[in-house]
NUBAKOL-332783 format. One record per residue (C-alpha): residue number from 1; x, y, z. Coordinates in Angstrom, 2 decimals. Example, Ala and Ser with C-alpha at 12.3 -4.5 7.8 and 13.67 -1.06 7.14 Angstrom:
2
<pt nr="1" X="12.30" Y="-4.50" Z="7.80"/>
<pt nr="2" X="13.67" Y="-1.06" Z="7.14"/>
# end
This chain:
208
<pt nr="1" X="-20.67" Y="-38.87" Z="-202.98"/>
<pt nr="2" X="-22.48" Y="-35.57" Z="-204.53"/>
<pt nr="3" X="-26.21" Y="-34.90" Z="-204.32"/>
<pt nr="4" X="-26.14" Y="-36.03" Z="-208.04"/>
<pt nr="5" X="-24.53" Y="-39.12" Z="-208.00"/>
<pt nr="6" X="-26.31" Y="-40.15" Z="-204.87"/>
<pt nr="7" X="-29.75" Y="-39.22" Z="-205.82"/>
<pt nr="8" X="-29.24" Y="-40.74" Z="-209.59"/>
<pt nr="9" X="-27.72" Y="-44.09" Z="-207.95"/>
<pt nr="10" X="-30.92" Y="-44.35" Z="-205.57"/>
<pt nr="11" X="-32.87" Y="-43.95" Z="-209.28"/>
<pt nr="12" X="-30.81" Y="-46.54" Z="-210.61"/>
<pt nr="13" X="-31.36" Y="-48.99" Z="-207.44"/>
<pt nr="14" X="-35.14" Y="-48.64" Z="-207.75"/>
<pt nr="15" X="-35.20" Y="-47.28" Z="-204.05"/>
<pt nr="16" X="-37.49" Y="-44.17" Z="-205.30"/>
<pt nr="17" X="-40.38" Y="-45.97" Z="-207.47"/>
<pt nr="18" X="-41.36" Y="-44.96" Z="-210.63"/>
<pt nr="19" X="-44.30" Y="-42.34" Z="-210.94"/>
<pt nr="20" X="-43.17" Y="-40.89" Z="-207.97"/>
<pt nr="21" X="-42.98" Y="-37.17" Z="-208.02"/>
<pt nr="22" X="-39.70" Y="-35.33" Z="-206.40"/>
<pt nr="23" X="-40.26" Y="-32.24" Z="-204.68"/>
<pt nr="24" X="-37.48" Y="-30.04" Z="-203.89"/>
<pt nr="25" X="-38.12" Y="-29.36" Z="-199.71"/>
<pt nr="26" X="-38.47" Y="-33.46" Z="-199.83"/>
<pt nr="27" X="-35.27" Y="-33.94" Z="-201.87"/>
<pt nr="28" X="-33.81" Y="-31.92" Z="-199.81"/>
<pt nr="29" X="-34.46" Y="-32.78" Z="-195.99"/>
<pt nr="30" X="-33.75" Y="-36.56" Z="-197.20"/>
<pt nr="31" X="-30.45" Y="-35.74" Z="-198.57"/>
<pt nr="32" X="-28.98" Y="-32.93" Z="-195.82"/>
<pt nr="33" X="-28.86" Y="-30.24" Z="-198.47"/>
<pt nr="34" X="-30.01" Y="-26.97" Z="-199.16"/>
<pt nr="35" X="-32.84" Y="-26.42" Z="-201.63"/>
<pt nr="36" X="-30.11" Y="-24.92" Z="-204.30"/>
<pt nr="37" X="-28.63" Y="-27.78" Z="-204.86"/>
<pt nr="38" X="-31.67" Y="-29.67" Z="-205.04"/>
<pt nr="39" X="-32.71" Y="-27.21" Z="-207.97"/>
<pt nr="40" X="-30.05" Y="-27.71" Z="-209.93"/>
<pt nr="41" X="-29.49" Y="-31.70" Z="-209.72"/>
<pt nr="42" X="-33.16" Y="-32.19" Z="-210.47"/>
<pt nr="43" X="-32.95" Y="-29.97" Z="-213.53"/>
<pt nr="44" X="-29.47" Y="-31.97" Z="-214.49"/>
<pt nr="45" X="-31.54" Y="-35.26" Z="-213.45"/>
<pt nr="46" X="-34.34" Y="-34.19" Z="-216.22"/>
<pt nr="47" X="-32.30" Y="-33.21" Z="-218.91"/>
<pt nr="48" X="-30.69" Y="-36.70" Z="-218.78"/>
<pt nr="49" X="-34.16" Y="-38.25" Z="-218.70"/>
<pt nr="50" X="-34.07" Y="-39.80" Z="-215.35"/>
<pt nr="51" X="-36.74" Y="-37.66" Z="-214.39"/>
<pt nr="52" X="-39.93" Y="-36.58" Z="-216.39"/>
<pt nr="53" X="-42.35" Y="-33.25" Z="-215.80"/>
<pt nr="54" X="-44.91" Y="-33.50" Z="-213.56"/>
<pt nr="55" X="-47.48" Y="-30.63" Z="-213.41"/>
<pt nr="56" X="-46.58" Y="-27.42" Z="-214.23"/>
<pt nr="57" X="-43.18" Y="-26.83" Z="-212.54"/>
<pt nr="58" X="-42.22" Y="-30.24" Z="-211.15"/>
<pt nr="59" X="-40.60" Y="-33.55" Z="-211.95"/>
<pt nr="60" X="-41.42" Y="-37.12" Z="-211.31"/>
<pt nr="61" X="-39.60" Y="-40.58" Z="-211.53"/>
<pt nr="62" X="-40.54" Y="-41.69" Z="-215.13"/>
<pt nr="63" X="-42.05" Y="-45.47" Z="-215.29"/>
<pt nr="64" X="-40.00" Y="-48.10" Z="-217.14"/>
<pt nr="65" X="-41.84" Y="-47.78" Z="-220.67"/>
<pt nr="66" X="-41.47" Y="-50.52" Z="-222.76"/>
<pt nr="67" X="-41.79" Y="-48.84" Z="-226.61"/>
<pt nr="68" X="-39.25" Y="-46.32" Z="-224.71"/>
<pt nr="69" X="-37.09" Y="-49.10" Z="-224.24"/>
<pt nr="70" X="-37.61" Y="-50.51" Z="-227.39"/>
<pt nr="71" X="-36.71" Y="-47.96" Z="-229.39"/>
<pt nr="72" X="-33.54" Y="-47.23" Z="-227.72"/>
<pt nr="73" X="-31.90" Y="-50.77" Z="-227.80"/>
<pt nr="74" X="-33.32" Y="-50.27" Z="-232.05"/>
<pt nr="75" X="-30.95" Y="-47.13" Z="-232.26"/>
<pt nr="76" X="-28.04" Y="-48.75" Z="-230.02"/>
<pt nr="77" X="-28.61" Y="-52.01" Z="-232.58"/>
<pt nr="78" X="-27.70" Y="-50.20" Z="-235.52"/>
<pt nr="79" X="-25.51" Y="-47.29" Z="-234.43"/>
<pt nr="80" X="-23.18" Y="-49.70" Z="-232.12"/>
<pt nr="81" X="-22.16" Y="-51.81" Z="-234.62"/>
<pt nr="82" X="-21.53" Y="-49.02" Z="-237.00"/>
<pt nr="83" X="-18.71" Y="-47.48" Z="-234.92"/>
<pt nr="84" X="-16.88" Y="-50.79" Z="-233.86"/>
<pt nr="85" X="-16.77" Y="-51.59" Z="-237.54"/>
<pt nr="86" X="-15.04" Y="-48.27" Z="-237.66"/>
<pt nr="87" X="-12.52" Y="-48.54" Z="-234.91"/>
<pt nr="88" X="-12.02" Y="-51.73" Z="-235.76"/>
<pt nr="89" X="-8.62" Y="-51.23" Z="-237.97"/>
<pt nr="90" X="-7.40" Y="-48.73" Z="-235.23"/>
<pt nr="91" X="-7.59" Y="-51.14" Z="-232.10"/>
<pt nr="92" X="-4.48" Y="-52.19" Z="-231.39"/>
<pt nr="93" X="-2.85" Y="-54.49" Z="-228.10"/>
<pt nr="94" X="-2.85" Y="-51.24" Z="-226.04"/>
<pt nr="95" X="-6.60" Y="-50.79" Z="-226.43"/>
<pt nr="96" X="-7.62" Y="-54.23" Z="-226.66"/>
<pt nr="97" X="-5.71" Y="-55.04" Z="-223.27"/>
<pt nr="98" X="-7.10" Y="-52.06" Z="-221.82"/>
<pt nr="99" X="-10.75" Y="-52.73" Z="-222.19"/>
<pt nr="100" X="-9.48" Y="-56.60" Z="-221.12"/>
<pt nr="101" X="-8.74" Y="-55.29" Z="-217.92"/>
<pt nr="102" X="-11.98" Y="-53.74" Z="-217.56"/>
<pt nr="103" X="-14.06" Y="-56.61" Z="-218.09"/>
<pt nr="104" X="-11.45" Y="-58.67" Z="-215.37"/>
<pt nr="105" X="-12.42" Y="-55.61" Z="-213.14"/>
<pt nr="106" X="-16.05" Y="-56.80" Z="-213.53"/>
<pt nr="107" X="-15.21" Y="-60.27" Z="-212.89"/>
<pt nr="108" X="-13.69" Y="-59.69" Z="-209.81"/>
<pt nr="109" X="-16.24" Y="-58.00" Z="-208.44"/>
<pt nr="110" X="-19.01" Y="-59.75" Z="-208.79"/>
<pt nr="111" X="-21.61" Y="-57.55" Z="-206.36"/>
<pt nr="112" X="-21.36" Y="-54.23" Z="-207.99"/>
<pt nr="113" X="-24.04" Y="-51.88" Z="-207.80"/>
<pt nr="114" X="-25.74" Y="-51.14" Z="-210.62"/>
<pt nr="115" X="-24.97" Y="-47.46" Z="-211.11"/>
<pt nr="116" X="-20.92" Y="-48.67" Z="-211.23"/>
<pt nr="117" X="-21.97" Y="-51.67" Z="-213.45"/>
<pt nr="118" X="-23.36" Y="-49.08" Z="-215.65"/>
<pt nr="119" X="-20.30" Y="-47.20" Z="-215.41"/>
<pt nr="120" X="-17.80" Y="-50.17" Z="-216.16"/>
<pt nr="121" X="-20.20" Y="-51.47" Z="-218.98"/>
<pt nr="122" X="-20.23" Y="-48.00" Z="-220.92"/>
<pt nr="123" X="-16.02" Y="-47.64" Z="-220.10"/>
<pt nr="124" X="-15.50" Y="-51.11" Z="-221.98"/>
<pt nr="125" X="-17.58" Y="-50.24" Z="-224.67"/>
<pt nr="126" X="-16.27" Y="-46.71" Z="-225.20"/>
<pt nr="127" X="-12.52" Y="-48.10" Z="-224.65"/>
<pt nr="128" X="-13.56" Y="-50.18" Z="-228.10"/>
<pt nr="129" X="-15.52" Y="-46.73" Z="-229.68"/>
<pt nr="130" X="-13.20" Y="-44.14" Z="-229.43"/>
<pt nr="131" X="-10.83" Y="-45.95" Z="-232.00"/>
<pt nr="132" X="-13.24" Y="-45.51" Z="-234.61"/>
<pt nr="133" X="-12.46" Y="-41.27" Z="-234.75"/>
<pt nr="134" X="-15.96" Y="-40.32" Z="-235.35"/>
<pt nr="135" X="-16.85" Y="-38.10" Z="-232.64"/>
<pt nr="136" X="-20.34" Y="-36.69" Z="-233.64"/>
<pt nr="137" X="-20.97" Y="-40.49" Z="-233.75"/>
<pt nr="138" X="-19.88" Y="-41.58" Z="-230.66"/>
<pt nr="139" X="-21.49" Y="-38.51" Z="-229.22"/>
<pt nr="140" X="-25.15" Y="-39.98" Z="-230.49"/>
<pt nr="141" X="-24.15" Y="-43.24" Z="-229.28"/>
<pt nr="142" X="-23.42" Y="-41.63" Z="-225.34"/>
<pt nr="143" X="-26.58" Y="-40.01" Z="-225.52"/>
<pt nr="144" X="-28.41" Y="-42.96" Z="-226.12"/>
<pt nr="145" X="-26.59" Y="-44.98" Z="-223.11"/>
<pt nr="146" X="-27.18" Y="-41.96" Z="-221.11"/>
<pt nr="147" X="-31.12" Y="-42.56" Z="-221.37"/>
<pt nr="148" X="-30.29" Y="-46.42" Z="-221.37"/>
<pt nr="149" X="-28.77" Y="-46.39" Z="-218.02"/>
<pt nr="150" X="-31.78" Y="-46.95" Z="-215.62"/>
<pt nr="151" X="-33.17" Y="-49.47" Z="-217.89"/>
<pt nr="152" X="-29.98" Y="-51.19" Z="-217.80"/>
<pt nr="153" X="-29.70" Y="-50.79" Z="-214.10"/>
<pt nr="154" X="-33.07" Y="-52.44" Z="-213.97"/>
<pt nr="155" X="-32.27" Y="-55.47" Z="-216.24"/>
<pt nr="156" X="-28.91" Y="-56.00" Z="-214.27"/>
<pt nr="157" X="-30.70" Y="-55.92" Z="-210.92"/>
<pt nr="158" X="-33.77" Y="-57.71" Z="-211.62"/>
<pt nr="159" X="-33.23" Y="-59.42" Z="-214.88"/>
<pt nr="160" X="-30.19" Y="-61.35" Z="-213.71"/>
<pt nr="161" X="-28.63" Y="-60.65" Z="-217.17"/>
<pt nr="162" X="-24.91" Y="-59.63" Z="-215.82"/>
<pt nr="163" X="-23.38" Y="-63.19" Z="-216.19"/>
<pt nr="164" X="-24.82" Y="-63.83" Z="-219.82"/>
<pt nr="165" X="-23.80" Y="-60.02" Z="-220.40"/>
<pt nr="166" X="-20.14" Y="-60.15" Z="-219.26"/>
<pt nr="167" X="-19.99" Y="-63.54" Z="-221.18"/>
<pt nr="168" X="-20.83" Y="-62.15" Z="-224.39"/>
<pt nr="169" X="-18.06" Y="-59.15" Z="-223.98"/>
<pt nr="170" X="-15.29" Y="-61.24" Z="-223.31"/>
<pt nr="171" X="-16.37" Y="-63.31" Z="-226.64"/>
<pt nr="172" X="-17.05" Y="-60.20" Z="-228.33"/>
<pt nr="173" X="-12.91" Y="-59.18" Z="-227.15"/>
<pt nr="174" X="-11.78" Y="-62.50" Z="-228.77"/>
<pt nr="175" X="-13.14" Y="-61.96" Z="-231.69"/>
<pt nr="176" X="-11.43" Y="-58.28" Z="-232.04"/>
<pt nr="177" X="-7.77" Y="-59.98" Z="-231.10"/>
<pt nr="178" X="-8.45" Y="-62.20" Z="-233.92"/>
<pt nr="179" X="-9.02" Y="-59.33" Z="-236.47"/>
<pt nr="180" X="-12.74" Y="-61.24" Z="-236.98"/>
<pt nr="181" X="-14.41" Y="-57.61" Z="-237.39"/>
<pt nr="182" X="-17.54" Y="-59.03" Z="-239.63"/>
<pt nr="183" X="-18.29" Y="-61.70" Z="-236.17"/>
<pt nr="184" X="-17.77" Y="-58.99" Z="-233.83"/>
<pt nr="185" X="-20.34" Y="-56.45" Z="-235.15"/>
<pt nr="186" X="-22.66" Y="-59.40" Z="-235.35"/>
<pt nr="187" X="-22.09" Y="-60.41" Z="-232.36"/>
<pt nr="188" X="-22.68" Y="-57.10" Z="-230.59"/>
<pt nr="189" X="-25.71" Y="-56.71" Z="-232.75"/>
<pt nr="190" X="-27.13" Y="-59.71" Z="-231.10"/>
<pt nr="191" X="-25.72" Y="-58.60" Z="-227.50"/>
<pt nr="192" X="-28.14" Y="-55.52" Z="-227.94"/>
<pt nr="193" X="-30.88" Y="-56.97" Z="-229.65"/>
<pt nr="194" X="-30.89" Y="-59.88" Z="-226.70"/>
<pt nr="195" X="-30.76" Y="-57.97" Z="-223.90"/>
<pt nr="196" X="-33.68" Y="-55.09" Z="-225.53"/>
<pt nr="197" X="-36.01" Y="-57.94" Z="-226.34"/>
<pt nr="198" X="-35.78" Y="-59.76" Z="-222.88"/>
<pt nr="199" X="-36.07" Y="-56.32" Z="-221.64"/>
<pt nr="200" X="-39.08" Y="-54.81" Z="-223.24"/>
<pt nr="201" X="-40.96" Y="-58.43" Z="-222.89"/>
<pt nr="202" X="-40.55" Y="-58.12" Z="-219.71"/>
<pt nr="203" X="-41.72" Y="-54.90" Z="-218.74"/>
<pt nr="204" X="-44.49" Y="-55.40" Z="-221.59"/>
<pt nr="205" X="-45.93" Y="-58.15" Z="-219.72"/>
<pt nr="206" X="-45.30" Y="-55.71" Z="-216.23"/>
<pt nr="207" X="-47.72" Y="-53.55" Z="-217.85"/>
<pt nr="208" X="-50.31" Y="-55.97" Z="-219.47"/>
# end
């Protein structure tokens, strides 16, 4: 695992507390690397929303913000069902089977860490969304997904939401197999909204 993947995993697992400033020398010493790759990795993670500005030229681990979490789920709530609706007509047995295989893998590996769960979750969704052949819309959803990753990891780790999420994934796929696009899109909207509201309420109560 390279420095980028390891540091991102540690951030997603909460091993570096929100609000912690990150100094290049300390990160280099912690992971046993030179400062050159550290600078590049910190810049990449900052661009992806995993880190925020701190001081004049430094970075820090951003705090989990209930308002940001709400904004992200509201955007996803509108855009992802829109993308799924346009993908539905192109979803064939091969694509649905591939999506089912991803869910089955997640079912067989309940102890997956937050980073891997996030990756598998996105693999499932993007297997469906790519069938829409709407690259600009998919790119926007991918950007939102990257911003959501640290919140999704927190939610799966601290709110014990993975089992519920997985049940809804299976139900979504069942509806798509049945050709009920309208019901599938409504379920996806509810799936995103319910998880988002639970997360926002929890973060609001923590900061209150």
